[in-house]
N, CA, C, O and the ligand as a Tripos MOL2 file, in Angstrom:
@<TRIPOS>MOLECULE
protein
  233   231    59     0     0
PROTEIN
NO_CHARGES

@<TRIPOS>ATOM
      1 N         -27.9420  -12.0970 -152.6390 N.3       1 MET1
      2 CA        -27.4390  -10.8180 -152.1370 C.3       1 MET1
      3 C         -28.4480   -9.6430 -152.6450 C.2       1 MET1
      4 O         -28.7240   -9.4710 -153.8320 O.2       1 MET1
      5 N         -28.9100   -8.9330 -151.6660 N.am      2 THR2
      6 CA        -29.8410   -7.8400 -152.0410 C.3       2 THR2
      7 C         -29.1660   -6.5050 -151.8330 C.2       2 THR2
      8 O         -28.4160   -6.3240 -150.8740 O.2       2 THR2
      9 N         -29.4180   -5.6080 -152.6900 N.am      3 PRO3
     10 CA        -28.8600   -4.2700 -152.5630 C.3       3 PRO3
     11 C         -29.4390   -3.4880 -151.4520 C.2       3 PRO3
     12 O         -30.6140   -3.7180 -151.1650 O.2       3 PRO3
     13 N         -28.7550   -2.5590 -150.7560 N.am      4 PRO4
     14 CA        -29.2910   -1.8000 -149.6960 C.3       4 PRO4
     15 C         -30.4110   -1.0190 -150.1190 C.2       4 PRO4
     16 O         -30.4990   -0.6890 -151.3010 O.2       4 PRO4
     17 N         -31.3630   -0.6560 -149.1980 N.am      5 GLU5
     18 CA        -32.5470   -0.0600 -149.5540 C.3       5 GLU5
     19 C         -32.3980    1.3830 -150.1990 C.2       5 GLU5
     20 O         -33.2440    1.8810 -150.9430 O.2       5 GLU5
     21 N         -31.2640    1.9610 -149.8330 N.am      6 HIS6
     22 CA        -31.1010    3.3270 -150.4320 C.3       6 HIS6
     23 C         -30.4590    3.3880 -151.7990 C.2       6 HIS6
     24 O         -30.2080    4.4560 -152.3570 O.2       6 HIS6
     25 N         -30.1880    2.1260 -152.3480 N.am      7 ALA7
     26 CA        -29.6050    2.0640 -153.5330 C.3       7 ALA7
     27 C         -30.3800    2.6220 -154.7010 C.2       7 ALA7
     28 O         -31.5800    2.3580 -154.7690 O.2       7 ALA7
     29 N         -29.8190    3.3550 -155.6100 N.am      8 VAL8
     30 CA        -30.5040    3.8800 -156.7670 C.3       8 VAL8
     31 C         -30.0280    2.9250 -157.9060 C.2       8 VAL8
     32 O         -28.8470    2.6410 -158.1070 O.2       8 VAL8
     33 N         -31.1630    2.4310 -158.6760 N.am      9 PRO9
     34 CA        -30.7300    1.5540 -159.7720 C.3       9 PRO9
     35 C         -29.8920    2.1810 -160.8650 C.2       9 PRO9
     36 O         -30.1580    3.3120 -161.2700 O.2       9 PRO9
     37 N         -28.8930    1.4790 -161.3470 N.am     10 GLU10
     38 CA        -28.0280    2.0240 -162.3910 C.3      10 GLU10
     39 C         -28.7460    1.8800 -163.7500 C.2      10 GLU10
     40 O         -28.4160    2.5900 -164.7010 O.2      10 GLU10
     41 N         -29.6890    0.9970 -163.8360 N.am     11 VAL11
     42 CA        -30.4430    0.9020 -165.0770 C.3      11 VAL11
     43 C         -31.9220    0.8990 -164.8320 C.2      11 VAL11
     44 O         -32.3540    0.1800 -163.9310 O.2      11 VAL11
     45 N         -32.6830    1.5840 -165.4960 N.am     12 ILE12
     46 CA        -34.0950    1.6070 -165.4280 C.3      12 ILE12
     47 C         -34.6350    1.3220 -166.8830 C.2      12 ILE12
     48 O         -33.8980    1.3640 -167.8680 O.2      12 ILE12
     49 N         -35.9500    1.0350 -166.9400 N.am     13 VAL13
     50 CA        -36.4970    0.7740 -168.2710 C.3      13 VAL13
     51 C         -37.0860    2.1050 -168.7600 C.2      13 VAL13
     52 O         -37.7910    2.8430 -168.0710 O.2      13 VAL13
     53 N         -36.7060    2.3290 -170.0590 N.am     14 CYS14
     54 CA        -37.1210    3.5120 -170.8340 C.3      14 CYS14
     55 C         -38.6170    3.4780 -170.9400 C.2      14 CYS14
     56 O         -39.1710    2.4580 -171.3510 O.2      14 CYS14
     57 N         -39.3320    4.5980 -170.5730 N.am     15 VAL15
     58 CA        -40.7620    4.7020 -170.7960 C.3      15 VAL15
     59 C         -41.0780    4.9600 -172.2670 C.2      15 VAL15
     60 O         -42.2060    4.7610 -172.7170 O.2      15 VAL15
     61 N         -40.0780    5.3990 -172.9980 N.am     16 GLU16
     62 CA        -40.4830    5.7340 -174.3620 C.3      16 GLU16
     63 C         -40.3180    4.4730 -175.2500 C.2      16 GLU16
     64 O         -41.1900    4.2230 -176.0820 O.2      16 GLU16
     65 N         -39.3380    3.7440 -175.1210 N.am     17 CYS17
     66 CA        -39.1370    2.6430 -175.9490 C.3      17 CYS17
     67 C         -38.9800    1.2120 -175.3090 C.2      17 CYS17
     68 O         -39.0170    0.1940 -175.9990 O.2      17 CYS17
     69 N         -38.7990    1.2010 -173.9180 N.am     18 GLY18
     70 CA        -38.8010   -0.0840 -173.3280 C.3      18 GLY18
     71 C         -37.4470   -0.6290 -173.1550 C.2      18 GLY18
     72 O         -37.2480   -1.6750 -172.5370 O.2      18 GLY18
     73 N         -36.4140    0.1460 -173.7530 N.am     19 GLU19
     74 CA        -35.0750   -0.4090 -173.6810 C.3      19 GLU19
     75 C         -34.3810    0.0770 -172.2720 C.2      19 GLU19
     76 O         -35.0480    0.5680 -171.3610 O.2      19 GLU19
     77 N         -33.0620   -0.1080 -172.2110 N.am     20 ASP20
     78 CA        -32.3670    0.2410 -170.9610 C.3      20 ASP20
     79 C         -32.0380    1.7350 -170.9550 C.2      20 ASP20
     80 O         -31.6240    2.3020 -171.9670 O.2      20 ASP20
     81 N         -32.2310    2.3500 -169.7990 N.am     21 CYS21
     82 CA        -31.7490    3.7340 -169.6040 C.3      21 CYS21
     83 C         -30.6280    3.5440 -168.4970 C.2      21 CYS21
     84 O         -30.8030    2.7980 -167.5340 O.2      21 CYS21
     85 N         -29.5510    4.2170 -168.6860 N.am     22 TYR22
     86 CA        -28.3530    4.1450 -167.8070 C.3      22 TYR22
     87 C         -28.2250    5.4010 -166.9720 C.2      22 TYR22
     88 O         -28.3910    6.5260 -167.4420 O.2      22 TYR22
     89 N         -27.9340    5.1610 -165.7620 N.am     23 LEU23
     90 CA        -27.5650    6.3760 -164.8750 C.3      23 LEU23
     91 C         -26.4080    7.1360 -165.3580 C.2      23 LEU23
     92 O         -25.3770    6.5310 -165.6530 O.2      23 LEU23
     93 N         -26.4960    8.4850 -165.4700 N.am     24 LEU24
     94 CA        -25.4850    9.2900 -166.0670 C.3      24 LEU24
     95 C         -24.3580    9.6580 -165.1150 C.2      24 LEU24
     96 O         -23.2430    9.9750 -165.5290 O.2      24 LEU24
     97 N         -24.6820    9.6070 -163.8220 N.am     25 THR25
     98 CA        -23.7590   10.0040 -162.8010 C.3      25 THR25
     99 C         -23.4020    8.8270 -161.7980 C.2      25 THR25
    100 O         -24.2810    8.1020 -161.3310 O.2      25 THR25
    101 N         -22.1480    8.6940 -161.5180 N.am     26 PRO26
    102 CA        -21.8230    7.5360 -160.5730 C.3      26 PRO26
    103 C         -22.4190    7.7860 -159.3200 C.2      26 PRO26
    104 O         -22.5300    8.9350 -158.8920 O.2      26 PRO26
    105 N         -22.8510    6.6960 -158.6370 N.am     27 MET27
    106 CA        -23.5610    6.7740 -157.4330 C.3      27 MET27
    107 C         -22.6530    6.4920 -156.2720 C.2      27 MET27
    108 O         -22.0100    5.4440 -156.2240 O.2      27 MET27
    109 N         -22.5840    7.4810 -155.2580 N.am     28 PRO28
    110 CA        -21.7090    7.1850 -154.1000 C.3      28 PRO28
    111 C         -22.3900    5.9770 -153.3310 C.2      28 PRO28
    112 O         -23.6080    5.9400 -153.1530 O.2      28 PRO28
    113 N         -21.5600    5.0350 -152.9080 N.am     29 GLU29
    114 CA        -22.1180    3.8510 -152.3070 C.3      29 GLU29
    115 C         -22.4890    3.9780 -150.8150 C.2      29 GLU29
    116 O         -23.4450    3.3450 -150.3650 O.2      29 GLU29
    117 N         -21.7350    4.7960 -150.0410 N.am     30 ASP30
    118 CA        -21.9250    4.8030 -148.6300 C.3      30 ASP30
    119 C         -22.5140    6.1450 -148.2020 C.2      30 ASP30
    120 O         -22.2710    6.6350 -147.0990 O.2      30 ASP30
    121 N         -23.2500    6.6860 -149.0630 N.am     31 VAL31
    122 CA        -23.9410    7.9580 -148.7720 C.3      31 VAL31
    123 C         -25.4270    7.8830 -148.7320 C.2      31 VAL31
    124 O         -26.0020    7.3670 -149.6900 O.2      31 VAL31
    125 N         -26.1100    8.3450 -147.7190 N.am     32 ASP32
    126 CA        -27.5770    8.3810 -147.7320 C.3      32 ASP32
    127 C         -27.9520    9.4190 -148.7180 C.2      32 ASP32
    128 O         -27.3860   10.5110 -148.7710 O.2      32 ASP32
    129 N         -28.9880    9.0320 -149.5530 N.am     33 ILE33
    130 CA        -29.5090    9.8950 -150.6170 C.3      33 ILE33
    131 C         -30.6930   10.5350 -150.0970 C.2      33 ILE33
    132 O         -31.6380    9.8580 -149.6900 O.2      33 ILE33
    133 N         -30.7040   11.9310 -150.0840 N.am     34 ALA34
    134 CA        -31.9270   12.6140 -149.5030 C.3      34 ALA34
    135 C         -33.1220   12.4480 -150.4810 C.2      34 ALA34
    136 O         -32.9630   12.5600 -151.6970 O.2      34 ALA34
    137 N         -34.2390   12.1960 -149.9510 N.am     35 PRO35
    138 CA        -35.4560   12.1760 -150.6920 C.3      35 PRO35
    139 C         -35.6170   13.4000 -151.5240 C.2      35 PRO35
    140 O         -35.2830   14.5020 -151.0880 O.2      35 PRO35
    141 N         -36.1020   13.2390 -152.6720 N.am     36 GLY36
    142 CA        -36.2590   14.4210 -153.5300 C.3      36 GLY36
    143 C         -35.0370   14.6840 -154.4320 C.2      36 GLY36
    144 O         -35.1090   15.5200 -155.3320 O.2      36 GLY36
    145 N         -33.9220   13.9790 -154.1980 N.am     37 THR37
    146 CA        -32.8040   14.0840 -155.0560 C.3      37 THR37
    147 C         -33.1370   13.4430 -156.4390 C.2      37 THR37
    148 O         -33.6520   12.3270 -156.5140 O.2      37 THR37
    149 N         -32.8160   14.2050 -157.5430 N.am     38 SER38
    150 CA        -33.1530   13.6820 -158.8550 C.3      38 SER38
    151 C         -31.7870   13.1300 -159.4730 C.2      38 SER38
    152 O         -30.6900   13.6360 -159.2410 O.2      38 SER38
    153 N         -31.9970   12.0750 -160.2510 N.am     39 PHE39
    154 CA        -30.7490   11.4460 -160.9060 C.3      39 PHE39
    155 C         -31.1170   11.3820 -162.3980 C.2      39 PHE39
    156 O         -32.2020   10.9630 -162.8000 O.2      39 PHE39
    157 N         -30.1770   11.8090 -163.1450 N.am     40 PRO40
    158 CA        -30.3920   11.7760 -164.6810 C.3      40 PRO40
    159 C         -30.0010   10.4580 -165.2360 C.2      40 PRO40
    160 O         -28.9580    9.8950 -164.9020 O.2      40 PRO40
    161 N         -30.8550    9.9670 -166.0950 N.am     41 TYR41
    162 CA        -30.7280    8.6890 -166.8610 C.3      41 TYR41
    163 C         -30.8110    9.0210 -168.3290 C.2      41 TYR41
    164 O         -31.5010    9.9560 -168.7360 O.2      41 TYR41
    165 N         -30.1180    8.2640 -169.0960 N.am     42 ARG42
    166 CA        -30.2090    8.4350 -170.6110 C.3      42 ARG42
    167 C         -30.3480    7.0550 -171.2140 C.2      42 ARG42
    168 O         -29.5900    6.1180 -170.9630 O.2      42 ARG42
    169 N         -31.4170    7.0130 -172.0570 N.am     43 CYS43
    170 CA        -31.7580    5.8130 -172.7400 C.3      43 CYS43
    171 C         -30.6060    5.4830 -173.8020 C.2      43 CYS43
    172 O         -30.1220    6.3690 -174.5070 O.2      43 CYS43
    173 N         -30.2120    4.1800 -173.8660 N.am     44 SER44
    174 CA        -29.1460    3.8340 -174.9080 C.3      44 SER44
    175 C         -29.7830    3.5740 -176.1950 C.2      44 SER44
    176 O         -29.0750    3.4110 -177.1890 O.2      44 SER44
    177 N         -31.0350    3.5200 -176.2650 N.am     45 THR45
    178 CA        -31.6540    3.3200 -177.6220 C.3      45 THR45
    179 C         -32.1760    4.5310 -178.3520 C.2      45 THR45
    180 O         -31.8340    4.8330 -179.4950 O.2      45 THR45
    181 N         -33.0710    5.2340 -177.5710 N.am     46 CYS46
    182 CA        -33.6670    6.4600 -178.1390 C.3      46 CYS46
    183 C         -33.0000    7.7590 -177.7650 C.2      46 CYS46
    184 O         -33.2870    8.8140 -178.3310 O.2      46 CYS46
    185 N         -32.0920    7.6640 -176.7900 N.am     47 MET47
    186 CA        -31.3090    8.7700 -176.3600 C.3      47 MET47
    187 C         -32.1370    9.6870 -175.6150 C.2      47 MET47
    188 O         -31.6850   10.8120 -175.4020 O.2      47 MET47
    189 N         -33.3170    9.3660 -175.1750 N.am     48 GLU48
    190 CA        -34.0900   10.2250 -174.3230 C.3      48 GLU48
    191 C         -33.5850   10.3820 -172.9810 C.2      48 GLU48
    192 O         -33.1270    9.3820 -172.4270 O.2      48 GLU48
    193 N         -33.6000   11.5270 -172.3530 N.am     49 ARG49
    194 CA        -33.1310   11.7280 -171.0120 C.3      49 ARG49
    195 C         -34.2950   11.7630 -170.0540 C.2      49 ARG49
    196 O         -35.3560   12.3230 -170.3280 O.2      49 ARG49
    197 N         -34.0320   11.0920 -168.8320 N.am     50 PHE50
    198 CA        -35.0670   11.1510 -167.7810 C.3      50 PHE50
    199 C         -34.3890   11.5990 -166.4050 C.2      50 PHE50
    200 O         -33.2640   11.2310 -166.0670 O.2      50 PHE50
    201 N         -35.1100   12.3360 -165.7480 N.am     51 ASP51
    202 CA        -34.6730   12.5670 -164.4440 C.3      51 ASP51
    203 C         -35.5450   11.9160 -163.4940 C.2      51 ASP51
    204 O         -36.7410   12.2070 -163.4870 O.2      51 ASP51
    205 N         -35.0800   11.0820 -162.7080 N.am     52 VAL52
    206 CA        -35.7300   10.2860 -161.7360 C.3      52 VAL52
    207 C         -35.5480   10.8050 -160.3330 C.2      52 VAL52
    208 O         -34.4230   10.8910 -159.8390 O.2      52 VAL52
    209 N         -36.6460   11.1530 -159.6840 N.am     53 VAL53
    210 CA        -36.5640   11.7350 -158.3180 C.3      53 VAL53
    211 C         -36.5930   10.5400 -157.3650 C.2      53 VAL53
    212 O         -37.4700    9.6770 -157.4140 O.2      53 VAL53
    213 N         -35.5970   10.5430 -156.5120 N.am     54 TRP54
    214 CA        -35.4490    9.4620 -155.5190 C.3      54 TRP54
    215 C         -36.4310    9.6960 -154.3560 C.2      54 TRP54
    216 O         -36.3190   10.6680 -153.6090 O.2      54 TRP54
    217 N         -37.4010    8.7630 -154.2310 N.am     55 GLU55
    218 CA        -38.3430    8.7720 -153.1560 C.3      55 GLU55
    219 C         -38.4020    7.4130 -152.4070 C.2      55 GLU55
    220 O         -39.2570    6.5850 -152.7210 O.2      55 GLU55
    221 N         -37.4840    7.1700 -151.4020 N.am     56 PRO56
    222 CA        -37.4630    5.8390 -150.8520 C.3      56 PRO56
    223 C         -38.7420    5.5490 -150.1840 C.2      56 PRO56
    224 O         -39.3400    6.3590 -149.4760 O.2      56 PRO56
    225 N         -39.1620    4.2450 -150.4680 N.am     57 GLY57
    226 CA        -40.4100    3.7270 -149.8710 C.3      57 GLY57
    227 C         -40.0970    3.1410 -148.5180 C.2      57 GLY57
    228 O         -38.9340    2.8740 -148.2140 O.2      57 GLY57
    229 N         -41.1870    2.9180 -147.6350 N.am     58 ASP58
    230 CA        -40.9510    2.1930 -146.4790 C.3      58 ASP58
    231 C         -42.1780    1.4610 -146.0700 C.2      58 ASP58
    232 O         -42.1690    0.7560 -145.0610 O.2      58 ASP58
    233 ZN        -35.6240    4.7950 -174.9980 Zn       59 ZN59
@<TRIPOS>BOND
     1     1     2 1
     2     2     3 1
     3     3     4 2
     4     3     5 am
     5     5     6 1
     6     6     7 1
     7     7     8 2
     8     7     9 am
     9     9    10 1
    10    10    11 1
    11    11    12 2
    12    11    13 am
    13    13    14 1
    14    14    15 1
    15    15    16 2
    16    15    17 am
    17    17    18 1
    18    18    19 1
    19    19    20 2
    20    19    21 am
    21    21    22 1
    22    22    23 1
    23    23    24 2
    24    23    25 am
    25    25    26 1
    26    26    27 1
    27    27    28 2
    28    27    29 am
    29    29    30 1
    30    30    31 1
    31    31    32 2
    32    31    33 am
    33    33    34 1
    34    34    35 1
    35    35    36 2
    36    35    37 am
    37    37    38 1
    38    38    39 1
    39    39    40 2
    40    39    41 am
    41    41    42 1
    42    42    43 1
    43    43    44 2
    44    43    45 am
    45    45    46 1
    46    46    47 1
    47    47    48 2
    48    47    49 am
    49    49    50 1
    50    50    51 1
    51    51    52 2
    52    51    53 am
    53    53    54 1
    54    54    55 1
    55    55    56 2
    56    55    57 am
    57    57    58 1
    58    58    59 1
    59    59    60 2
    60    59    61 am
    61    61    62 1
    62    62    63 1
    63    63    64 2
    64    63    65 am
    65    65    66 1
    66    66    67 1
    67    67    68 2
    68    67    69 am
    69    69    70 1
    70    70    71 1
    71    71    72 2
    72    71    73 am
    73    73    74 1
    74    74    75 1
    75    75    76 2
    76    75    77 am
    77    77    78 1
    78    78    79 1
    79    79    80 2
    80    79    81 am
    81    81    82 1
    82    82    83 1
    83    83    84 2
    84    83    85 am
    85    85    86 1
    86    86    87 1
    87    87    88 2
    88    87    89 am
    89    89    90 1
    90    90    91 1
    91    91    92 2
    92    91    93 am
    93    93    94 1
    94    94    95 1
    95    95    96 2
    96    95    97 am
    97    97    98 1
    98    98    99 1
    99    99   100 2
   100    99   101 am
   101   101   102 1
   102   102   103 1
   103   103   104 2
   104   103   105 am
   105   105   106 1
   106   106   107 1
   107   107   108 2
   108   107   109 am
   109   109   110 1
   110   110   111 1
   111   111   112 2
   112   111   113 am
   113   113   114 1
   114   114   115 1
   115   115   116 2
   116   115   117 am
   117   117   118 1
   118   118   119 1
   119   119   120 2
   120   119   121 am
   121   121   122 1
   122   122   123 1
   123   123   124 2
   124   123   125 am
   125   125   126 1
   126   126   127 1
   127   127   128 2
   128   127   129 am
   129   129   130 1
   130   130   131 1
   131   131   132 2
   132   131   133 am
   133   133   134 1
   134   134   135 1
   135   135   136 2
   136   135   137 am
   137   137   138 1
   138   138   139 1
   139   139   140 2
   140   139   141 am
   141   141   142 1
   142   142   143 1
   143   143   144 2
   144   143   145 am
   145   145   146 1
   146   146   147 1
   147   147   148 2
   148   147   149 am
   149   149   150 1
   150   150   151 1
   151   151   152 2
   152   151   153 am
   153   153   154 1
   154   154   155 1
   155   155   156 2
   156   155   157 am
   157   157   158 1
   158   158   159 1
   159   159   160 2
   160   159   161 am
   161   161   162 1
   162   162   163 1
   163   163   164 2
   164   163   165 am
   165   165   166 1
   166   166   167 1
   167   167   168 2
   168   167   169 am
   169   169   170 1
   170   170   171 1
   171   171   172 2
   172   171   173 am
   173   173   174 1
   174   174   175 1
   175   175   176 2
   176   175   177 am
   177   177   178 1
   178   178   179 1
   179   179   180 2
   180   179   181 am
   181   181   182 1
   182   182   183 1
   183   183   184 2
   184   183   185 am
   185   185   186 1
   186   186   187 1
   187   187   188 2
   188   187   189 am
   189   189   190 1
   190   190   191 1
   191   191   192 2
   192   191   193 am
   193   193   194 1
   194   194   195 1
   195   195   196 2
   196   195   197 am
   197   197   198 1
   198   198   199 1
   199   199   200 2
   200   199   201 am
   201   201   202 1
   202   202   203 1
   203   203   204 2
   204   203   205 am
   205   205   206 1
   206   206   207 1
   207   207   208 2
   208   207   209 am
   209   209   210 1
   210   210   211 1
   211   211   212 2
   212   211   213 am
   213   213   214 1
   214   214   215 1
   215   215   216 2
   216   215   217 am
   217   217   218 1
   218   218   219 1
   219   219   220 2
   220   219   221 am
   221   221   222 1
   222   222   223 1
   223   223   224 2
   224   223   225 am
   225   225   226 1
   226   226   227 1
   227   227   228 2
   228   227   229 am
   229   229   230 1
   230   230   231 1
   231   231   232 2
@<TRIPOS>SUBSTRUCTURE
     1 MET1         2 RESIDUE 1 A MET
     2 THR2         6 RESIDUE 1 A THR
     3 PRO3        10 RESIDUE 1 A PRO
     4 PRO4        14 RESIDUE 1 A PRO
     5 GLU5        18 RESIDUE 1 A GLU
     6 HIS6        22 RESIDUE 1 A HIS
     7 ALA7        26 RESIDUE 1 A ALA
     8 VAL8        30 RESIDUE 1 A VAL
     9 PRO9        34 RESIDUE 1 A PRO
    10 GLU10       38 RESIDUE 1 A GLU
    11 VAL11       42 RESIDUE 1 A VAL
    12 ILE12       46 RESIDUE 1 A ILE
    13 VAL13       50 RESIDUE 1 A VAL
    14 CYS14       54 RESIDUE 1 A CYS
    15 VAL15       58 RESIDUE 1 A VAL
    16 GLU16       62 RESIDUE 1 A GLU
    17 CYS17       66 RESIDUE 1 A CYS
    18 GLY18       70 RESIDUE 1 A GLY
    19 GLU19       74 RESIDUE 1 A GLU
    20 ASP20       78 RESIDUE 1 A ASP
    21 CYS21       82 RESIDUE 1 A CYS
    22 TYR22       86 RESIDUE 1 A TYR
    23 LEU23       90 RESIDUE 1 A LEU
    24 LEU24       94 RESIDUE 1 A LEU
    25 THR25       98 RESIDUE 1 A THR
    26 PRO26      102 RESIDUE 1 A PRO
    27 MET27      106 RESIDUE 1 A MET
    28 PRO28      110 RESIDUE 1 A PRO
    29 GLU29      114 RESIDUE 1 A GLU
    30 ASP30      118 RESIDUE 1 A ASP
    31 VAL31      122 RESIDUE 1 A VAL
    32 ASP32      126 RESIDUE 1 A ASP
    33 ILE33      130 RESIDUE 1 A ILE
    34 ALA34      134 RESIDUE 1 A ALA
    35 PRO35      138 RESIDUE 1 A PRO
    36 GLY36      142 RESIDUE 1 A GLY
    37 THR37      146 RESIDUE 1 A THR
    38 SER38      150 RESIDUE 1 A SER
    39 PHE39      154 RESIDUE 1 A PHE
    40 PRO40      158 RESIDUE 1 A PRO
    41 TYR41      162 RESIDUE 1 A TYR
    42 ARG42      166 RESIDUE 1 A ARG
    43 CYS43      170 RESIDUE 1 A CYS
    44 SER44      174 RESIDUE 1 A SER
    45 THR45      178 RESIDUE 1 A THR
    46 CYS46      182 RESIDUE 1 A CYS
    47 MET47      186 RESIDUE 1 A MET
    48 GLU48      190 RESIDUE 1 A GLU
    49 ARG49      194 RESIDUE 1 A ARG
    50 PHE50      198 RESIDUE 1 A PHE
    51 ASP51      202 RESIDUE 1 A ASP
    52 VAL52      206 RESIDUE 1 A VAL
    53 VAL53      210 RESIDUE 1 A VAL
    54 TRP54      214 RESIDUE 1 A TRP
    55 GLU55      218 RESIDUE 1 A GLU
    56 PRO56      222 RESIDUE 1 A PRO
    57 GLY57      226 RESIDUE 1 A GLY
    58 ASP58      230 RESIDUE 1 A ASP
    59 ZN59       233 GROUP 0 **** ****
């Protein structure tokens, strides 16, 4: 089972410490996300916050 292409990952790798960063806001499942929308993540280990801009590839 593969996620839809517009899916935003709920967990990313922290660039500071390499641990898991979790999406702070719940993601609507059936809504297309506009390119350029940013999503906040927070690292569970170093508590660093990251804003990831959604740029779907094709
Ligand atoms: Zn971290």
